[in-house]
Structure formats: C-alpha cells, structure tokens
N, C-alpha and C positions, 0 to 999 in steps of 0.2 A: 255703352256696350261693353260686354265682358269678353271680348275676343282675346284668346291666349292667356286668360287669367285662370289658372288651374286650381287654386286652392284658397282657403280662407287664411287671412294673415293673423287673426286672433289678437290684434293690437299688440304684437310682440315683434322683437327683432328676429332675424332668421335663426340665430343660435339659440335664443330663448325658446322659440317655437319648436325647434327640433328637439330640444331637451324635454320640453313639456310633453310632446307627443310620444317620445321614447318612454318616459315614465308612465304615462297613461296606458300605453300598450303593454308594458311590462306588468303593471298592476292588473290589467284585464286578464292576462294569462295566468297570473298568480292567484287571483281571487275569483275569476270566472264571471264576475259581475262588478261594475263600478258605477258610482253616481257622479255625474259631472254636468256641465252645461250642454245644451243641445248642439251648439256649434262645435265645441270640443269633441263631443261624442261622434259627430259626423266626420270630422277629420281623423279621429283615432280609428274609426271603423275602416277607412280606406287602407290605412297602414296595417292594421291587425289582420285584415283578410289577405293582404299580400304576404305577411309573415306566415300565416297558416298554409298558404299555397306553396311557399318555399319549404315549409316543414313536411308537407305531403310528398314533395320530391325526394327529400331525404339524403341527397348525395352530399359530398364534401363541400362543394361550392355553396350549396344551399345552407349548410350548417355554418359556414363562415359568414355568409351574408346575414343570417339571423343573429349570430353572435355579435356582429358589429352594431346591431340595432337594439336588441334586447339587453338591458343593463345588468341583469343578474344571470350568471351561468346556470343556477339551479332552475330558474324559470325557463331558460332556453331548452334545458334537458326535458322539462315537463312538456314543453310545446312539442318536441319531437317524439317523445315516448308515450304521452297520454293524450294530448289534444288532437294531434294530426290523425291518429287512427280513427277518431270519432267521425271524421269527415272523408274517409277513404272513398266512399261511394257518392259524395256530394260535390258538385261543381260550382262552388261559390255560395254566397249567402250564409256565411258561418256565424254572423253576429246579428243581434236584434237591438233596436233602439226603442225603449218604452218611455214616452213622455210623462213627466210627473207633474208639471205645472210650474208656477212661478215661485222663486225663492223669496223669502220674507224680507231679507235685508236690502237687496237691490233689484228685485223683481226680474232677475235673470231666469230664463226658462231652463229648467233642469230635466235630466233624463237619466234612465238607467241604460248602460251599454252592457250587454251580456252575450255570452256564447250560447248558441242554440244547441240544445241537447235532444237526443231521441227519447221516445217514451220509455224504453228500457232503462236508459241512464237515469231519468227522473224517478222511476219507480225504485231503482236500486238505492238512490240517495235517500228517498223517503223511508225505505226500510232501515237503512243505517241510522237515520235520525231517530226513528221509533225505538230501535234497540238501544241506542245511546241514552234516550230518555228513560227507558225502563231500567237500565243499569243504574242510572243516577238515582231514581226513586228507590230502588232496592238498597243502595248504599246509604241513603238518608234514613230509611226505616231501620236498618240494622245498626247504625252507628250513633244515633243521636237520641237517647232517651229523655234528656232534659238539658237545661243550661249548665254549662261547665263553669266551675269557679276559676278564678285567675290562678295561673300556675305559681306565680311568685307568692301570693298570699297563702296558698295551701301549704307551701313548704316552710313557711316562717321566715322568709327573707324580709329584709328591711324595705319599706316603700321608698320610692325615689323621692329625693328632696324637692319640695315645692313650697309655696307660701303657707298652705294649711299645715303641712308637716313641720315647717320651721316654727310656726306659732305654737304648735302643740309641744314641741320639744324645747322651746325657749331659745334656740340658736337662730340668730339672724345674720344675714349677710351685711357687710359694711355698707353704709350709705355712700352714694357717689353723687357729686355735684358737677354740673356743667359750667364751665367758665365761658367767657365771651369768645374765646378762640375755638371752642368745641372740644377741648382736651378734657378728658375725665380726670378728676382728682379724687383721692381717697379720703 
C-alpha cells in the first residue's frame, strides 16, 4: 500500500533529489521545454506548476518563495514578468508531458516536459522564426560569393611550424629519448 507516500524518490537522497528537481524546474522555465525521463518529468511538473501559481500571485512573499527554489535570479524574473502573465486566466495545467519512447542506452522511458502556450503565442514564435530564417538567408546570399582564402596565406605570413614545414625548411627539432624513469633527455 502507498498510504502517506507523497512523491517518487528517484533513487536519490533527499538533498540530491531536491537539487535535481530545482535544476530541472529552473531549466524548464529558462528553455520552456526540456527532455528528461518520465518519472523526473512527473515530479518536476508538480513543482513547476506550484512555482507558476506563486508567480501569478506576484506579492513579495511569493517572490521570496520562488527565489528560494529557482536557482537563477534571471530565470525567476522571467517567471514573474513573462511566464506568469501567460496563465493569468488559467487555473492550473500549465505544463504538458509528451512521451518520447525508450532511451537506447538503458531503455529508460523519456519524455518532453514543456510549458503550454496559447495559439497566439505559438503563431508569434513561428513568425519570429520565419523572419530570422529569411534574414539568415539574406545575409548568406549577400556576403558569401565563394570560398575565402586563408587570411595568413594571403598576407604573406609564415606558416605555423609543423612536420611538413620543418622538412621543407631543413630545420628539425632535437630528438628526445625516454629513459626507464620516464624523464625526457635531450
């Protein structure tokens, strides 16, 4: 029976588990989507949704509570100023778990854990990606007519010494032998 057993232990000590979940939650807020195992995703989801609920409250006590848990101050600020307003009209269900299948190495079940976004947010991000790709294509067409020559060779600088250059110039490095003690001799 599982009476009074509240959470998954994830085969870790309490301190290690808390640290792991803090880092996963911070990464989720920073990148808005993370890939992890299914058990870790389910545990992280509980804590992430609590942090979003605190961020929606927005008072000083909530800020202090979130700052104790989220490990990066910039991510905590993003949570209050960017992520919490997304869910102002929503009462829970801020994250989604998408199962990916088994991992090759140990057959652990993996999943994406991501923040749910509205249709307007997804369309805005898609437009930003499209404009960034167009700008990148424009820059490539304008700046790259062909292959560029090496900067050092064009200006007449000496090539860096290497075995081929040493043979061509006739200068060689002194030979070194190893003794039984491993000390190099000249």
